[in-house]
N, C-alpha and C positions, 0 to 999 in steps of 0.2 A: 518125445514123453507121451505116449498117446492115452487116450482115455481108456482107463479099466473098461467102460461099458461101451466102447469099442470090439471088444472080443464078442465073436458073433455070435455065439447063441446068447449070451447076454443083452447084447442089442436086441435080439429078435424076441426076446421075451418082453423087453421094455417097449418096444415098437408095438406089438401085438397089443399088448396093455393100453397103449394110447397115453402121452403126456401133456396134461395142459400147461399153458403159459404161467400160472399160478404155481405150478410144482417144481420149476425150474431151480429153486434155492434147495428144495428138498432132496431133489434129483443129485445136486452139487455135492450133498452132504455124504452121499454115497460113493463118491469117485476123486479119491487123493489124487490122481494124476491129472484132472480137469481142474481143482482147485491149486496146484502148483504152477500148471500155467497161465490161469486167471491172475494170481497173484504176481506171477513174474510181469505180466501186462501192467498189471494196476501200479506196479512198484517202479517201473522205467524211469529212468533218470531225467528224461525229456520231458516228464510231467511234474519236477520237482522234489522237494523232499515228501516221503510218503509218512505216513503215520506208522507209529510203532506197534500198536495195538490192534489186530485184525480177528474181524470174524467171517464166517462165508458171508452172511449175510451184507455186510459192511463192503465185503468184496464184490458181491452182486451188483451192491448200488453204485459202485465206485465204475464197474466196469459197464453197468447199464444194461437192458434186457436181449438187444441185440447180440452184444459181444459174449455175453453167458449164453445165448445158445448156440453160440458157436464154438464155444467149448465142447459141447456133444455130437458136432457135425464132422470129427473125425472120421476118416474112411473105418469101417469094419473088417475085423481081422480075424483069420481063423487060425490060431496059433499052435502049432503041435504041442504036447506036453506044457499046459498051462495051469497045471494044477497047482504048483507052489504059487503063482502069481495069486489063484484066487484065495489059496490059504492066506496069503498075505494080504490080502485085502479083507478078507473077514476079520483078520486079527486087527487090520486098523480100524474098520469100523467098529468092531467091539471095545478097542482100547479109547476111540474117541466118545463114545456113548459112556464109557463109564467114566473116563475123565469130566465130563462134562456133569454126571451124577455127585462126585466127590466134589469138584469146585462148588457145586450148588450147594452140598451140606458143610465145608468147612469155611466156605467164605473167604477164601484165600486169592482169588482172581476170577473172573467174568467165567463163566460156564461156558458160553461159546466161543468166548477165545480157547479156552481148554480144550473144546471139541476139535478144533481147529489145529492146535498144536498135537492133540491126541491122533488126527488122522494123518499128520505128516512125519510122526516121530520116526519112522522106519524109513524115511528118504532114500539113505545111502542104498537099503537093499532093493527099494523099488527102482533106483536106476540100474543097478547090476543086475536085476533080474530080468527087467525089461531090454536091456540091451543084449542081455544073452538069448533070450527069445526072441528078437527081431533079428538079430546078427550071427547070431550063432557063436558067439563070444562076449565077452564084458565091454562094455563101451571103452572107446581109447580116451574119454575123458573122466576123471575122477570124480567122486561126489563132492569133493571139496570144490572143484574147479566150477560142478555145475551149480552148489550153492551160491559161489560170487558171481557167476553169469546170471543167476535170478534175482540178484540185488535182494536177498531175503531179509526181512526185518530181523536187527540184533536180537531181538527178544526169542525170536523163532531158533535161529542159528544156536544161542544159548541152549534152547531146548534138544535140538539134534544134538549137539556136543554133550551134553549132560546125558543122555538116553542111548548114546553111542558105545562104542565097544570099549574105547577109554573113558567111559562115564565116570564122573565123580560120584561120591558115595556120600549120603547120610545128610549132614548140616550144609554140606559144599554144595548141594544142589540148590538151583532155584526154585521159589514156591509150587511154580508151575510144571517145572520137570518134576519134582518130586510125586506130584498130582498125577503125570502123564506116568511115571514108572510105578505107583501104585494101580493105576488103572491097568497097565499092561500085566501085572500080575492076576488082577481080577479077570481080564479076557482070557488068560490061559486056564485059569480055575473052570471057567464058563466053556471050556473044551473048543477054546478059538487059540490055539498055539500058534506063535511065530513057526514057520516051514523049517528053520535051522535048529528050531529046540529039540531036544533029543528025548529018549522017553524016561531016562533019569532025571532029567530036570523037571520034566512034568509029574513024575511019581514024587520028588520030593517037594514042589510046591504044593503038592495034595497033601501029603504028611505033614505040613506046617500050617495048614488052613483049619481055622476053628469053626465052628457052627456058623455062627455071624457071617464069616467069608463065602462060606457054601450057600447060603440063603442070598447073600447079596449076587453071588456067580448066578446061580438060576435066574433069578430075576433079569440081569444083565441078558443070559440067552435069549429069555422071553422078547426082551425088549428088542433085541436084534432081527431075532425071526420074524417079529411083528413089521418093523421097518422095513426088512427086504419083501415081505410078502404084499406089502403097498403098493410094491412096484413090479409085481409077479414073478420076485426072485426068490421063491421058497426054496430053503434050504433041503427040504426033502426030496427034490426034484434032482433026478440027474442031470450032468451037464453032458452037452453033445460034441465035445470038442474033437472027439475022435470020428465020430459020423460026417462032423461038418468039414473036418479036415480034407483037404486035396478035392473039394468040390469046384475048384479054381474059380470061385467068386471071391473078389478081395474087396467089394464093398456092396452090401446089404441094404444102402441107402442110411440118410441119415435121421437122426430122431425127430428131428425139426425139419424146417423148410430147406436148409440147404441152402448153398450161395446161389445166388441168382446169375446167370450168364446170358449176356443179350448178345445179338447180331451186332457186325460192325456197323451197319445202317443205324441202329437203333443207338450205339453207343456216339455216332457223329450226330444224329437230330437232336440227342439228350442235350449234347454240350452246347452245340449253336444254338438252343434257347436262349442263352446268355450273349449272343452275338451284340448286340446293342448295350451291353454294361458298360457303365462309364469309369468303371474302376477296375482294377485287376482282382480285387476280393471276388468281384461276382464270376470270373473266369475261373479263378484258383477253386473256389468252393464246386464248381460243376465239375472240374476235373476231378479232384479227388472223390466226391460222390459219384461220380460216374464210374470211378475204378473200382469202389467198393461195391455200387449196385450191380454191375454190369461183368466187373473181371474177376468178381467173388474172392477178392482182398478184404482180408480183415481191418487192415487200416491203410491209409493213404496220405504221405505225408508232402506238402509241398515245401520243397527246399532251394534256397538260392547259393550258389557257388561261386566262391571267389579265387579263381585259379591261380593269380599273383601268391597268396599266403596259404593255398590249399585248406580253405575253411569253409564251411557249410552253414547257413543259417537257415532253421527250422521257421518258415512262415506262416504255414496254417497246416491244419491235418482233418480228416475224415476217418471216424470209426463208432460213429452212433452213440458216442457216449459224451456227456459234459465235461470231460476235463480239460484244462487248458493247456498250452505248452509253454512251459516254465523255463525250459534251457533252451535258449535260441542258437547261440554259438557253439558249435563244434567241431572239435579237430579229427578228421577221419585219419585213420593208421594206414601206413604205407599200401597195402593191399586195397583198401578202399578207395582210396586216390588213384591208384591205378585202373581200377574198375572206373570209376567217375570219368578218368580221361578218357579212357576205351570208348565210353557210350557217348561222350560228345564228339571224341574224334570220328568214329565212325557213324554217328547218327542212329543208332538202333540199341534197343533195350540190352542190358549187360546184368547177370545175377551175379552178386558178391556174398560171400558167405564168410562166416567167423572161423577164423582160424587158430588153432591152440598155439599159444606161446605170443601172438600178436597184443601188442598195448590197445587198451579201450579206446573206442572211436567211436563211428556213428552207430554201428549196430549194437554195441554195447550200450548207448544212449537210449537206443529204443527197444532194448531186450529183446533182441531177435536173431536166431542164427542164420538166415538167409534173407534177403530181400532182393528185389528186381529194380535196377535202376533205369528210369526212363528221361531221357534228355530232351529239355525244351530250350528252342532259342540259344542255340549255340553260337550266333554271332553277336550277342548282347555283352556287353562289358563284365555282366554278372549273369550268364547263364543259369538257368533254372533246372531241377530233378523233381520227378514225382518217385518217391521211393514206397515200395507197395511190398506189405509182405502178409502171411498167413501163419503167422504162429500160434494163434489160437484154435483153429481147426486144423491145422497140420496138412493141408494139404499142399503137396509138394509144386514148387514152381519150376515149370519146365518150360525153356527156351522154346522149344519147337512149338507147343500148343498155346503158351501165351504171346509171343513175340507179333503176332497180328494185332490183337485186341491191345497191347501195351505202345505199338508203334502208333496205331490209331490216333491213341489220347496223346502222345506227344507230339505228332504232326499238327492234331486239331487245335491243341493249347498252344502250340508255336504260332499257329496262323492268327487266332485269336487274340494273342499277345502282340502280335507286330501290326494286326489292324486297329487295335486299339491304340498302341504308338501313333501309327499314322493319323488318325482321329485328334490324336492329343496336338500333333504338331500341325496340322489344319486349321484347328481352333485358335493354338496360339499366333499362327500367321495370321489369321483375320482379326485375333484382336490387336495386333501389332500394327496391322493396317489401318484400324480404326481409333487408335489409341495417341494421343501425343505423348512422345517419351519423355518430355520436360515436367509437364503438370500432370501427368496422367489422367486428363480429362480425354472426352471423345475430341476427334479432330473435327475440321470444318467442314470435310465431305459429310460425316456420319452426322453432325450438327445440324446442315441443311437437309439430309434426306429425313431426317426425325422432325422437324419443323413441317415439312411438306405433309408428313404424312399426320400431323396434329391438327392443320389447316383442312385437310381431307375430314377429319374424324369431328372436328367443329361445324363443317357445312353439314354433316348427315344429322348429328345429336343437335346442332344448336346451343350448345355449349359453348361458355366463354375461354378465351384464349388470349394470354398476353406473352410477350416478348420482351427481353432487356436486352440493349446492347451495352455493352460496358466497355471501358477503354480506362488502363492506368495512366494516371496524370504527369505529365513530364518525365515519362521513362528513359528517354534519352539522355535527359540530364542526370537523372540518377546512374545509368549505367556510365558516363563521362567523369561522374564525381567518384564514385565507390565503384567501379569496376565493373566487369560483366558477371563474375561470380554472384556478386551482390545482386545484380540485376536479375540473373536467373532464381535467385533464392526469394528476391520479390513476388515473381511470377507463381513459384510454388508456393507461397504463403497465401498468394490471393486464392489460388485456387482450392486450396486446405479452407478457407474460411468459405467459399461458396459452396464447397460439398458439404459442410458440416451445419451450415444454414438452412439449405435448402432442403426439399421434399425428395424423396426416393422417385416418386414419379417425375419430377422436373428432369428436364436434359441441360446439362451444361457442355458446352465445346469450347475450346482455343480456336477463337474465330480468326484472329491474326497473329502479328508479332505478340502485341502486349493487349489485343483485343478478346473479349469474352462474350460468347450468345448464349441466352439463357433463355429455356424454352419453359412455359408455365402453364401447363393444359387444367382446364378447368378452372382459372383463377379469374377474376374480375378485374378491374382497374383500381377498384378500392383496396382489395387484397394486395396486388401488386406494389400498389405503394407503399402501403406499409413493409412489405419484403424489401422494396429498394433502400428505404431509409435505415433498415437494418444494416442491409450489405455496405452502404458505404461508409456507417459509421464502424461497424466491425472491421473493417478493413484498414482504415485508418487506425482503431487503437491496435490492431496488429503491429502496425508498423511502428506504432510508437515504443512496442514492447522490443521491437529486433531493433530501434535505435534506427530506423530507416524512413525518409518521407513517402509511406505509402500512401496514396490516395487514390478515388477513382471517379469517375463519371460515369452516369448513368444515362441513357434513352430508354423511354417504356412507350410503347403501341400495343392496342389492343386489335383484337380480330375484327374486322368487319364482314356483312353478308358477302359482300361483292370483291373481298380482297383477293389476292394470290401471294404466292412468295416473296416477287419481286417488290410487289407494294408495302407489305410489311416491315421488309429489310429496309426498305428505303425511308419510311416514316421511323423508323426505330433508330437508323443514322441520324436522320435529322434530328430527332429528341438528343441525341447525345452531343452533336455539336453544338444546340443551345443550352446545354449543361455546361459545355466548355466556354460557352461566351459568356454565361453568367458567372464565372468565377471558379469552376471545378469543385470537383469534392461535392457532388450534389446530383440529384436527380432531374429530369425533365420529362413530361408527357406530351404524346401527340396522339391524342385518343378523342374518339365522339363523343364519349362518357364525360369528358372534362369539361 
């Protein structure tokens, strides 16, 4: 379904005139096939349930400016005998203009929605003509199949039905179909007949027209001529199809910038910018954005594949629009599954195509006819895929030209994912080496390291530092009486109280079996004394809640200018045993400040 403005001489006229970004929507009003492709992309099931009522403006807003531009970046074509296509094109534009005017006058529907319906009301004829001139014969897929593939809104399908060969008449038509039917008759009076309309039908319409109809038809013709002339598409100028056919040039350049293609070095360097990303999201964003930017693809989807159940899960996308993925889990059809398996087994990109008669699957959910599957991380339990398409610009996917770029994307993405996984595993290993399994506090080694660092900081800054050495009272007796599971529960409860009572800047570690070391940076003896009192009373209260005799003795010491690690630990230990000697469930201090 190429753009009508891809016909070479029409393309040249528009390009010579020059198109600004603010003229995208007005230009879209003149291209039924671009509107259809845009509507197909906007209503893709992967983006959820679309609205029923569309206008060309709302379509452009849904796609966003970059995707709307791509609708006009289809390859230019010099097609022999395009006169019926041009006549159908003018008939569609005239019908759309008339439908908008009639809707405005009658108030039966939104004028802009009526314009879109009028522009697309001859969709079956469009598909038949374009297929015939592209391939020398009518397309193998019927118009009804195309309508189903495009996931068109039900209200638009109803208009196509009411305006088709088996159209309903009179009161049976929907209001918008009634307006489009009247607009089509007005377009014929304005000398924009349907290419299949014979002389007899035209004569009959003229005979049945009254003066008001003829005046409206003249006004419509002036409106169409003015609209086309604004884009250098003057109806009085002859077309150049005969002269340009056979020139051997298939592409006269895009109307806008066209897709960007980068070298392999640019692709790799662009993606490697996210090498230090702490999550898969950064890598996925770089991969999908790189495919769109450097590979000339319209959309790129990052998909996870579960080979056990042959289901794919859409995780992310890049298409320069603000739309969100709504349908995440998709069951590919058999041919798509075969393509996905082939890509992962061979570790190379594979093109998959929508086949007639196959059930809906991945391509149907994305509303595309072909896509490139790029495998990533084949050894993962759930490997990933990049699904790339050019459904808006209609540039073909050719494995020979696209394989190098796609393979580079896949290999670079796989390496980044594996590197991230290794970094995660290393972080977890370091964390497990530093954390006590039972209490989830730092272990003794980390606690001593942190105390050593805080001593060095206090020496440099002169700020206070206090250490608490804590020990659960009669812990062996608790284990013997209630059992070791209850003893473990008492240790975890004590750790929880320490965590919730202390500050984030304080360091807590499990120093021994039932011993805990607490490092309090920038804390003087008075502040530490208040905290120690809160700790032993809170721990006793938690024990009472649990029905266990949990109490704790605490030894407190403060940093001295001549102190070292061993000296502080020794004094804190002496203070701890002073608390135990004084009856336990209390704290004692060994400090020059007391």
